[in-house]
C-alpha beads as a LAMMPS data file, in Angstrom:
LAMMPS data file: protein, C-alpha beads

284 atoms
283 bonds

1 atom types
1 bond types

-500.0 500.0 xlo xhi
-500.0 500.0 ylo yhi
-500.0 500.0 zlo zhi

Masses

1 110.0

Atoms # bond

1 1 1 -75.329 -23.645 -0.543
2 1 1 -73.848 -20.352 -2.190
3 1 1 -70.558 -19.076 -0.651
4 1 1 -70.734 -15.860 1.140
5 1 1 -69.617 -12.966 -1.132
6 1 1 -68.961 -9.415 0.413
7 1 1 -68.391 -6.266 -1.249
8 1 1 -65.687 -5.026 1.263
9 1 1 -62.240 -4.451 0.168
10 1 1 -59.822 -7.407 1.114
11 1 1 -57.192 -6.809 3.350
12 1 1 -53.868 -6.223 1.650
13 1 1 -51.233 -9.036 2.148
14 1 1 -48.483 -8.635 4.573
15 1 1 -45.454 -6.499 3.614
16 1 1 -42.570 -9.104 3.646
17 1 1 -39.914 -6.042 3.352
18 1 1 -41.627 -3.953 6.071
19 1 1 -39.173 -2.719 8.622
20 1 1 -39.046 -4.249 11.905
21 1 1 -40.535 -2.594 15.054
22 1 1 -38.386 0.177 16.445
23 1 1 -37.617 -1.732 19.649
24 1 1 -36.167 -4.747 17.594
25 1 1 -33.777 -2.226 15.803
26 1 1 -32.583 -0.729 18.725
27 1 1 -31.953 -4.011 20.482
28 1 1 -29.888 -5.267 17.503
29 1 1 -26.178 -4.865 16.828
30 1 1 -24.570 -1.707 16.506
31 1 1 -22.282 -1.579 13.443
32 1 1 -19.194 0.589 14.033
33 1 1 -18.592 2.725 11.021
34 1 1 -14.580 2.569 11.314
35 1 1 -13.166 -0.335 12.386
36 1 1 -10.663 -0.468 15.094
37 1 1 -7.067 -0.389 14.056
38 1 1 -4.538 -2.030 16.393
39 1 1 -1.546 -0.137 17.513
40 1 1 1.405 -1.595 15.549
41 1 1 4.674 0.039 17.027
42 1 1 6.661 -2.352 14.953
43 1 1 5.241 -1.069 11.839
44 1 1 5.852 2.463 12.742
45 1 1 9.589 1.724 13.634
46 1 1 10.131 -0.263 10.438
47 1 1 8.342 2.438 8.351
48 1 1 10.734 4.894 10.037
49 1 1 13.893 2.942 9.573
50 1 1 13.294 2.098 5.873
51 1 1 12.314 5.832 5.043
52 1 1 15.465 6.887 6.499
53 1 1 17.594 4.411 4.630
54 1 1 16.156 5.488 1.433
55 1 1 16.767 9.164 2.305
56 1 1 20.331 8.365 2.982
57 1 1 20.827 6.304 -0.145
58 1 1 19.095 8.636 -2.419
59 1 1 22.113 11.006 -1.860
60 1 1 24.645 8.718 -2.315
61 1 1 23.430 7.272 -5.726
62 1 1 21.250 4.846 -7.512
63 1 1 23.085 1.874 -6.485
64 1 1 22.520 2.212 -2.766
65 1 1 18.764 3.106 -3.402
66 1 1 18.596 -0.137 -5.401
67 1 1 19.951 -2.104 -2.443
68 1 1 17.500 -0.426 -0.033
69 1 1 14.582 -1.175 -2.417
70 1 1 15.790 -4.812 -2.742
71 1 1 15.999 -5.114 1.059
72 1 1 12.316 -4.075 1.304
73 1 1 11.341 -6.233 -1.737
74 1 1 13.201 -9.391 -0.015
75 1 1 10.967 -8.711 2.971
76 1 1 7.703 -8.883 0.817
77 1 1 8.884 -11.802 -0.892
78 1 1 9.858 -13.531 2.608
79 1 1 6.440 -12.771 4.108
80 1 1 3.818 -12.026 1.688
81 1 1 2.258 -15.411 1.557
82 1 1 2.089 -15.758 5.471
83 1 1 0.457 -12.126 5.421
84 1 1 -2.497 -13.194 2.802
85 1 1 -2.395 -16.882 3.728
86 1 1 -1.600 -18.074 0.159
87 1 1 -1.004 -21.665 -0.936
88 1 1 2.366 -22.582 -2.212
89 1 1 4.529 -20.052 -0.158
90 1 1 7.664 -21.208 -1.848
91 1 1 6.680 -20.827 -5.328
92 1 1 5.177 -17.144 -4.517
93 1 1 8.403 -16.165 -2.919
94 1 1 10.372 -17.433 -5.935
95 1 1 8.228 -15.549 -8.094
96 1 1 8.429 -12.262 -5.926
97 1 1 12.309 -12.750 -6.139
98 1 1 12.153 -12.890 -9.967
99 1 1 10.219 -10.212 -10.396
100 1 1 11.905 -7.707 -7.753
101 1 1 15.183 -8.660 -9.480
102 1 1 13.815 -7.812 -13.027
103 1 1 12.291 -4.353 -11.913
104 1 1 15.210 -3.250 -9.833
105 1 1 17.684 -4.537 -12.258
106 1 1 15.912 -2.861 -15.242
107 1 1 15.742 0.452 -13.314
108 1 1 19.308 0.282 -12.298
109 1 1 20.503 -0.397 -16.071
110 1 1 18.500 2.359 -17.583
111 1 1 20.689 5.380 -17.622
112 1 1 19.131 7.744 -20.237
113 1 1 15.769 9.253 -20.043
114 1 1 13.037 7.810 -19.919
115 1 1 14.163 6.060 -17.253
116 1 1 11.153 3.719 -16.734
117 1 1 11.102 2.803 -20.545
118 1 1 11.853 -0.829 -19.891
119 1 1 9.618 -1.091 -16.639
120 1 1 6.606 -2.490 -18.121
121 1 1 8.488 -5.066 -19.969
122 1 1 10.026 -6.278 -16.709
123 1 1 6.433 -6.241 -15.002
124 1 1 5.156 -8.240 -18.066
125 1 1 7.776 -10.839 -17.731
126 1 1 7.060 -11.140 -14.048
127 1 1 3.501 -11.658 -14.553
128 1 1 4.385 -14.429 -17.110
129 1 1 6.517 -16.147 -14.535
130 1 1 3.508 -15.870 -12.036
131 1 1 1.170 -17.725 -14.455
132 1 1 3.737 -20.306 -15.111
133 1 1 4.129 -21.027 -11.530
134 1 1 0.487 -21.623 -10.994
135 1 1 0.773 -24.069 -13.832
136 1 1 3.432 -25.949 -12.283
137 1 1 1.706 -26.185 -8.939
138 1 1 1.184 -30.085 -8.082
139 1 1 -1.427 -29.256 -5.022
140 1 1 -4.481 -29.163 -7.295
141 1 1 -4.235 -25.621 -7.415
142 1 1 -6.507 -24.284 -4.657
143 1 1 -7.542 -20.579 -4.594
144 1 1 -6.079 -20.082 -8.098
145 1 1 -7.407 -16.646 -8.860
146 1 1 -6.586 -15.423 -5.116
147 1 1 -2.997 -16.634 -5.577
148 1 1 -2.344 -15.132 -8.787
149 1 1 -4.026 -11.561 -8.025
150 1 1 -2.043 -11.547 -4.801
151 1 1 1.318 -12.489 -6.466
152 1 1 0.640 -9.702 -9.221
153 1 1 -0.207 -7.389 -6.716
154 1 1 2.862 -7.678 -4.665
155 1 1 5.016 -7.531 -8.117
156 1 1 3.253 -4.382 -8.869
157 1 1 4.188 -2.829 -5.413
158 1 1 7.944 -3.913 -6.009
159 1 1 7.882 -2.392 -9.363
160 1 1 6.504 0.986 -8.084
161 1 1 9.056 0.845 -5.419
162 1 1 11.740 0.458 -8.142
163 1 1 10.651 3.860 -9.566
164 1 1 12.609 5.446 -6.585
165 1 1 15.979 3.940 -8.055
166 1 1 16.196 6.272 -11.015
167 1 1 15.229 9.648 -9.377
168 1 1 18.993 10.142 -8.109
169 1 1 19.627 10.579 -11.805
170 1 1 17.344 13.342 -12.428
171 1 1 17.657 17.114 -11.092
172 1 1 16.575 17.427 -7.371
173 1 1 15.832 13.798 -7.398
174 1 1 17.565 13.105 -4.238
175 1 1 15.390 15.953 -2.668
176 1 1 12.293 14.407 -3.978
177 1 1 12.936 11.178 -2.255
178 1 1 13.973 12.886 0.951
179 1 1 10.502 14.824 0.933
180 1 1 8.481 11.711 0.220
181 1 1 10.145 9.455 2.525
182 1 1 9.749 12.340 5.404
183 1 1 5.923 12.582 4.653
184 1 1 5.649 8.639 4.804
185 1 1 7.568 8.365 8.269
186 1 1 5.566 11.227 9.889
187 1 1 2.273 9.591 8.364
188 1 1 3.461 6.261 10.114
189 1 1 3.911 7.897 13.543
190 1 1 0.270 9.533 13.315
191 1 1 -0.985 5.683 13.113
192 1 1 0.067 5.444 16.786
193 1 1 -3.141 7.385 17.738
194 1 1 -5.235 4.714 16.053
195 1 1 -6.486 3.044 19.348
196 1 1 -8.051 6.045 20.106
197 1 1 -12.074 5.980 19.633
198 1 1 -12.395 9.849 19.049
199 1 1 -9.337 10.256 16.506
200 1 1 -9.799 6.825 14.540
201 1 1 -12.187 8.365 11.882
202 1 1 -9.843 11.174 11.513
203 1 1 -6.573 9.221 10.890
204 1 1 -6.185 9.605 7.282
205 1 1 -6.760 13.515 7.503
206 1 1 -4.244 13.564 10.162
207 1 1 -1.846 11.594 8.106
208 1 1 -2.270 13.796 5.210
209 1 1 -1.825 16.940 7.205
210 1 1 1.278 15.768 8.882
211 1 1 2.973 14.389 5.803
212 1 1 2.418 17.669 3.867
213 1 1 3.487 19.710 6.477
214 1 1 6.662 17.635 7.175
215 1 1 7.404 17.743 3.707
216 1 1 7.162 21.673 3.600
217 1 1 9.366 21.862 6.542
218 1 1 12.140 19.730 4.930
219 1 1 11.620 21.167 1.280
220 1 1 11.777 24.964 2.114
221 1 1 15.146 25.178 3.757
222 1 1 16.677 23.265 0.842
223 1 1 15.588 26.016 -1.700
224 1 1 15.116 23.572 -4.516
225 1 1 11.579 22.742 -4.081
226 1 1 8.546 25.324 -3.744
227 1 1 6.323 25.041 -0.880
228 1 1 3.189 24.037 -2.933
229 1 1 5.104 21.065 -4.799
230 1 1 6.444 19.862 -1.300
231 1 1 2.993 19.788 -0.004
232 1 1 1.355 17.998 -2.703
233 1 1 4.271 15.421 -2.815
234 1 1 3.824 15.164 1.037
235 1 1 0.245 14.633 0.941
236 1 1 0.242 12.039 -1.616
237 1 1 2.863 10.077 -0.377
238 1 1 1.687 10.041 3.186
239 1 1 -1.916 9.186 2.006
240 1 1 -0.807 6.209 -0.183
241 1 1 1.502 4.772 2.550
242 1 1 -1.375 5.350 5.205
243 1 1 -4.008 3.716 2.940
244 1 1 -1.993 0.694 2.457
245 1 1 -1.222 0.113 6.236
246 1 1 -5.042 0.722 6.914
247 1 1 -5.986 -2.239 4.537
248 1 1 -3.333 -4.527 5.727
249 1 1 -4.033 -3.760 9.526
250 1 1 -7.537 -5.774 9.509
251 1 1 -5.789 -8.993 8.316
252 1 1 -5.802 -11.933 10.760
253 1 1 -1.837 -12.763 10.304
254 1 1 -1.219 -9.027 11.105
255 1 1 -0.341 -9.933 14.545
256 1 1 2.828 -11.450 13.842
257 1 1 6.109 -9.682 13.610
258 1 1 7.079 -10.935 9.994
259 1 1 3.576 -9.912 8.868
260 1 1 4.218 -6.249 10.232
261 1 1 7.470 -5.941 8.777
262 1 1 5.676 -6.832 5.367
263 1 1 3.047 -4.199 6.001
264 1 1 5.617 -1.508 6.620
265 1 1 7.754 -2.317 3.553
266 1 1 4.682 -2.545 1.460
267 1 1 3.528 0.817 2.637
268 1 1 6.756 2.475 1.766
269 1 1 7.156 0.987 -1.763
270 1 1 3.655 1.339 -2.921
271 1 1 3.768 5.282 -3.682
272 1 1 7.108 5.155 -5.547
273 1 1 5.490 5.608 -9.122
274 1 1 3.411 8.304 -7.490
275 1 1 6.624 10.222 -6.130
276 1 1 8.271 9.682 -9.512
277 1 1 5.604 11.031 -11.439
278 1 1 5.108 14.096 -9.255
279 1 1 8.779 14.628 -8.762
280 1 1 9.426 14.551 -12.575
281 1 1 6.403 16.787 -13.544
282 1 1 6.830 19.518 -10.604
283 1 1 10.203 19.121 -9.370
284 1 1 12.810 17.432 -11.337

Bonds

1 1 1 2
2 1 2 3
3 1 3 4
4 1 4 5
5 1 5 6
6 1 6 7
7 1 7 8
8 1 8 9
9 1 9 10
10 1 10 11
11 1 11 12
12 1 12 13
13 1 13 14
14 1 14 15
15 1 15 16
16 1 16 17
17 1 17 18
18 1 18 19
19 1 19 20
20 1 20 21
21 1 21 22
22 1 22 23
23 1 23 24
24 1 24 25
25 1 25 26
26 1 26 27
27 1 27 28
28 1 28 29
29 1 29 30
30 1 30 31
31 1 31 32
32 1 32 33
33 1 33 34
34 1 34 35
35 1 35 36
36 1 36 37
37 1 37 38
38 1 38 39
39 1 39 40
40 1 40 41
41 1 41 42
42 1 42 43
43 1 43 44
44 1 44 45
45 1 45 46
46 1 46 47
47 1 47 48
48 1 48 49
49 1 49 50
50 1 50 51
51 1 51 52
52 1 52 53
53 1 53 54
54 1 54 55
55 1 55 56
56 1 56 57
57 1 57 58
58 1 58 59
59 1 59 60
60 1 60 61
61 1 61 62
62 1 62 63
63 1 63 64
64 1 64 65
65 1 65 66
66 1 66 67
67 1 67 68
68 1 68 69
69 1 69 70
70 1 70 71
71 1 71 72
72 1 72 73
73 1 73 74
74 1 74 75
75 1 75 76
76 1 76 77
77 1 77 78
78 1 78 79
79 1 79 80
80 1 80 81
81 1 81 82
82 1 82 83
83 1 83 84
84 1 84 85
85 1 85 86
86 1 86 87
87 1 87 88
88 1 88 89
89 1 89 90
90 1 90 91
91 1 91 92
92 1 92 93
93 1 93 94
94 1 94 95
95 1 95 96
96 1 96 97
97 1 97 98
98 1 98 99
99 1 99 100
100 1 100 101
101 1 101 102
102 1 102 103
103 1 103 104
104 1 104 105
105 1 105 106
106 1 106 107
107 1 107 108
108 1 108 109
109 1 109 110
110 1 110 111
111 1 111 112
112 1 112 113
113 1 113 114
114 1 114 115
115 1 115 116
116 1 116 117
117 1 117 118
118 1 118 119
119 1 119 120
120 1 120 121
121 1 121 122
122 1 122 123
123 1 123 124
124 1 124 125
125 1 125 126
126 1 126 127
127 1 127 128
128 1 128 129
129 1 129 130
130 1 130 131
131 1 131 132
132 1 132 133
133 1 133 134
134 1 134 135
135 1 135 136
136 1 136 137
137 1 137 138
138 1 138 139
139 1 139 140
140 1 140 141
141 1 141 142
142 1 142 143
143 1 143 144
144 1 144 145
145 1 145 146
146 1 146 147
147 1 147 148
148 1 148 149
149 1 149 150
150 1 150 151
151 1 151 152
152 1 152 153
153 1 153 154
154 1 154 155
155 1 155 156
156 1 156 157
157 1 157 158
158 1 158 159
159 1 159 160
160 1 160 161
161 1 161 162
162 1 162 163
163 1 163 164
164 1 164 165
165 1 165 166
166 1 166 167
167 1 167 168
168 1 168 169
169 1 169 170
170 1 170 171
171 1 171 172
172 1 172 173
173 1 173 174
174 1 174 175
175 1 175 176
176 1 176 177
177 1 177 178
178 1 178 179
179 1 179 180
180 1 180 181
181 1 181 182
182 1 182 183
183 1 183 184
184 1 184 185
185 1 185 186
186 1 186 187
187 1 187 188
188 1 188 189
189 1 189 190
190 1 190 191
191 1 191 192
192 1 192 193
193 1 193 194
194 1 194 195
195 1 195 196
196 1 196 197
197 1 197 198
198 1 198 199
199 1 199 200
200 1 200 201
201 1 201 202
202 1 202 203
203 1 203 204
204 1 204 205
205 1 205 206
206 1 206 207
207 1 207 208
208 1 208 209
209 1 209 210
210 1 210 211
211 1 211 212
212 1 212 213
213 1 213 214
214 1 214 215
215 1 215 216
216 1 216 217
217 1 217 218
218 1 218 219
219 1 219 220
220 1 220 221
221 1 221 222
222 1 222 223
223 1 223 224
224 1 224 225
225 1 225 226
226 1 226 227
227 1 227 228
228 1 228 229
229 1 229 230
230 1 230 231
231 1 231 232
232 1 232 233
233 1 233 234
234 1 234 235
235 1 235 236
236 1 236 237
237 1 237 238
238 1 238 239
239 1 239 240
240 1 240 241
241 1 241 242
242 1 242 243
243 1 243 244
244 1 244 245
245 1 245 246
246 1 246 247
247 1 247 248
248 1 248 249
249 1 249 250
250 1 250 251
251 1 251 252
252 1 252 253
253 1 253 254
254 1 254 255
255 1 255 256
256 1 256 257
257 1 257 258
258 1 258 259
259 1 259 260
260 1 260 261
261 1 261 262
262 1 262 263
263 1 263 264
264 1 264 265
265 1 265 266
266 1 266 267
267 1 267 268
268 1 268 269
269 1 269 270
270 1 270 271
271 1 271 272
272 1 272 273
273 1 273 274
274 1 274 275
275 1 275 276
276 1 276 277
277 1 277 278
278 1 278 279
279 1 279 280
280 1 280 281
281 1 281 282
282 1 282 283
283 1 283 284
């Protein structure tokens, strides 16, 4: 018996990639475009305190700025592993102490321009120590890449903060530090409105605007810095500081006091090299 043959066009195969019905989409979970940022008053207080300390020490000389940066670097070494959940916390803290000492000591010892000429060497040496630490581990080296990347990131943050040590040796360098630290402190205050759903998406523009305005208010009476340079310095310092706190605020360990202190110190030191470059090009 011959099979039945039809000239009709066969039905097309079902589209596996077709979108689900509208009712299914409507009943699915809704993704919030901006994650909720918990209020962290301790971070704000610590940022304001460290920024104020750097401002005062900037007018006292490079030695005291080095002590302030060393204090912040010590807090980072103390709590960086806990904040990111890294293995081998003692070894990581040792590497960060060595890297911080090398970066701050190099900045303090260089008295002639270019002041950051030996800073790359300090960073490279610290990276070698970080790799040697991984070779010396006896725990099977779990999460090796994550551990190395996180440790080197912390070293780079401290190296960036060490750039502030040499600014008091430049013309109007102390004023540059004061303007940048004022912008960072004001941007930290704006974080307190992060719990508001309406203002959550506007936190970065708010931090930039507040930081730039604060830098102008502080810079214009001093007379050494134009309002345009003050605004640019304030915008960049506030933006970098806010971005760092925004990234660290979603980590699970940020609820502890130690991690919040680490977040505060990290957000202040990260923009150090940006402050140095802008200050040398436009102001000092």
